[in-house]
N, C-alpha and C positions, 0 to 999 in steps of 0.2 A: 504494500500500500504506500502511495506517495502522498505526503501532506502538502497542501498548497497553503503557503504562509505569506501574509502581507509583510513586506520588509521596508521599514522606514529608517534609513541611515542617519537622518538628522543632520546636524551641522557641527562645526568645530571638530572635536575628535570623534564625533559620532561615526562617520564612515570608516574610520580605522578600526574602532572596536567592533563594529558590526561585521566588517570583513573577517576579522580574526575569529569572531564567534561562529560565523558561517563555516569557516575552515574546520573548527572543532566539531560542530554539529554534524557536518557531512562525514567526518571521520568515524562517527558511530555506526555508519552503515544504514542509518535511517534515510529514506528517500524523501527529498524535499523539492518542491517547485516554488521558487521565490517570486512573488509578485512585488517587484521593487518600485518604490515611489521616492525619488530623490528630492522632490520639491515639497517640503512641508516647513512651516515657520516663515522666516524672513524671505526665503527664496520663493515660496508660494505666494506670499503677500505681494512681492514685486511682480509676479507674472499673472496671478489670478485675483489679486485684491482681497485674498482670504488666506490666513495662515494655515487653515485646516480645510482644504477644498472638499467639496462633496464627493468627488470621485475617490478620494482616499478613504473617506468613511464608508462608502459603498464597497470598496475592496475588502475592508475589514469585516463588514457585515456578511459579505458573500463567503469569505474564507473562514470566518469566525475566530481566527487567531492571527495576531500580529507580533512581530519582534521589532522593537524600536530603540534606536540610539538616542542620545541626549539632543534636545532642541532648545536653543537659546530663547529665553523670555526677556523682553526689555523690562528694565526696572523703573517703575514709577511713571511709565509712559508707553506709547505704542500699543501693539495688539495684545490681547489677553493670552494667557498661557495655553499653548497647544495641549499640554498634558491635562490641564483641567478640562479643556474642551472635549478631549477624547473621552474622559471619564464620564462627563455629564451627557454628551450626545449618544454614547453607546451604553449608558447606564451601567458602567463598570463599578459597582457599589463596594466591592471588597478590594482593598489594597492589602496585599500580603507581603510582609517583609521578614524573611528569616535572617537572623543575625547569629551566625555560628562561627566559632574560632577556626582559624586555619593553622596547621602545624608550621612551626618555624617562624611565625610572624610574632614579633615582640609587641605585646599589648599589656595594658594594666592588669587584665585578668586572663586566665586560661580556662579552656573548657566552657566558654559561654555558649549557650544554646537557647535562644529566645525566639519566639514567634510573635510578631506584632500584626494585629488585625485592625485596620483603620477604616472607618466609614469614609467613603470616597466621593460622595456626590452632594452632600449638604453641609450643615454646620456653618462655620464662618466663611467657607468658600462657596456658598450658594450663589454669590454674585449679586446679592441684593444690596446695592449701595446708593447713597445719595450725597451730594455735596451742595451745601448752602454757600454760594459765592459771597453773599452779602455779609454773613456772619463768619465765614470761613470755618465751617463746621462740617466734618465728614462723618457720616453714619454708615455703619455696616451691620446688617442683621444676620445673626447666627440662627439658622433655622434647623431645629431638631424635630424629626417626625417619628411617630410610632412605627410606621412602616420601615423607615430607614434604619432605625435602631434595631428593630426585630431582625431585619435581614442580615446585618453585619454580626450581630450577636449569635444568631442561629448558625451562620457560616463558621464562626470561630469554634462553637461547641461541636459542630459536626466534624470539622477538621481535627479537633482534639480527639474525639472518639475514634475516628478513622485511623489516625496516625499514632494512637497510643499515648497521647500527651495526658498528663495527670492533673494539671492545675490551670485555672484561668483566673486572671485578675481583671476586674472591671475598673477602668480608670475614668474619673469624672471630676466635676467641681460642684457637687450638689450642695456643699455648705454655703456657697455664694450664689450660684446660678440655680435658684430654688425651683424654677419650673423646668428648664431644659435639662439640668443635671439630674433632677429627681425623676424625670421621664426616662432618661437613658438607664439610670441605675435601677429603677423599678422594673423595667422590662428585662434587664439583665438578671435580676433575681428570679423573675418569673420563668425565664428560659432555663436557668440553672436547675430549677426543680425537676426538669425533664431529663437531666443528666446526673443522676445520683452518684455515679462512679467517678465523677470529676470534682475535685476540690475547687471551691470558688471563694474568692475574697474580693475586696474592693479597696482602692486607694484614691485619695485626692491627688490631682495631677502634680502639684508642686512637691508633695511628699514622695510621689512615685519617682520623680526625677532624682531626688536624693537617694532613695532606696536603690535605684538601679546602678548608681555610680559607687555605692558602698557594698551592696549585697546582690549582685546579679544572679548568683546561684540560687537565690530563694524564689526566683520567678521562672515561669515556663511559657505560658501564652498570655498575651495582653490584648484586650480588645477595648477600643475607645472611639471617640468621635474624631471628626476630620482634622481640626487644628491640633488637638492634643496628640493624635496619631502621627501627624507630620513631624512634630517635635520629638516625640519619643522614638520614632523609628530612626531618626538621624542620631539621637543620643546613643541608642543601642548599636548602631553602626560604628560609632566611635569606640565602643568597647572591644570590637573585634578587628580594628584596623582601618576603619573609615569607609566612606561611601564608595570608594574604588573597588571594594571587595565584597559587597553585599548585593543580593538579588532583589528584584522587585517584580510583582505581578499585580495586574489590575483585572479583576474577574467579575463578570456579570452573568446573567442568566443565559445570554445568547452569544457573547463574545468575550475574548480575553486578550489583553495586551501585556506582553512581557518586556521589561525595559531596564536599562541601567538608570539608577536613581541619582547618579552624580550629575554635575553640570557638563556643559559642552566644552569647557576649558579652551577657548580660542587661542590663548597665549601659547599653548603647546601643540596646537593642531598642525598636522603635517610633518612633525618631527619624528614620528615613529616611536615615541616613548610612553604613550598612554597605556595604562593597565586595563586589559579587557576582562579582567576577572569578574567584575560585577555583571556584565552582560552575559558572560559565559555561564555564570551561576543562574542567571535568569533563563538562559537557554535550557539549563537542566530542569527548572520548574516547568518550562514549556513542554519538554519531552514527557514529563510526568502527566501533565494536563492532556497530552495527546494519547496517553496510554502506553507510551514507549518506556516502560519502567526499567527494563533490563538495560537499555541504552543509557538512561538517566543514571542508573547505579554505577555503570562503568565510568561515565564522565565524572561523576562525583568522586569516585575512588581515585581516579587518575589525576584529577585536579589536586586533591589532597597529597597525592604522591609527588606531584611537581613541586608543591610548596615544601614538603618534607625534604625533597632532594636539594632544592635551593639553588640549583646551578643555572636555571634558565628563566629567572624572574625579571620583571621590569624594575627600573631604578627606584621607583617609589616604595618598593618593598625590599630594597637591599640588593637587587641584582643589577645586571648590566645588559640584559637582552632587550631587543626591540619588541614592539607590539607583535609583529609578525613572527619573530623567532620564538617568543613564548607560546604563541598559538600553534606553531608548527611542532614544537616539542610535545605539547599536550596532545596534539592530533596523532603524533607518532605513538605515544603511549596508548592511546585509545585504540588505534588501528591494530596494534599488536595483540589486543584482546579479542579482536573480531574473529 
């Protein structure tokens, strides 16, 4: 069986890490047909007047799966985030961010293994904003719904049950956000009652940040709202080496987009020094989503083997290999298992 995948290289270092990831994925022996769209973001804005053209969305809807490199979002001006647009237009309500230690990588903690589940379509990122020019006041509404909360919390509990995870922490700010926080937390407690085999607790967001940088071993799966999940997922990435080495998935009922969650790093674009590990790990998640579990297991094991070996890593993690050299070495290890 051949899987048709929408491929969005993005910009900056995006095309480099995407090409490296394609090399690794094809080494697994799984057959892919890549539906490549190079113009998304600024390039699409220049040509189509839209950073996220409809033909790109249609490609993802038809193929149901996409692999995406980083795409630059202008800060404080210009077009809205393509990442947010994809999540909202395709209703990719579950943002899944595994944060797991890599061998040989020096970090503050070892053996970290956390799963962050972030609601992806509402909250403070709902896009409901107003600006009063006369008074110079900006208002942004954080919208939390029963449906949105139920979907992400159910997703997290089902994932935990399916993958043998033992604990879920509900993260909120119900002490201050009396309505929105209480809604999310109450739904979490109701859903938890349906999963008696899973231990459940809850933490206030600010306390959770402190807990994670002191005792990450006490936590397993974390589920929370959009903004809090955005912050916690980056914090947990920092525990295992940074955004350059953690995967990201955006999953809905009909489509899924797998992406590198780091930035487009235009300052190093074209130099061949970008680390493709984040997108490669996202590729592993994509394989599992496609049902190619054996191939995903081999990729996972050989990626860990590359890091344990330590001889073909990129400079950001202590090596001297180029982006392509790292991918080629990993692909060789994978091919030898086929």
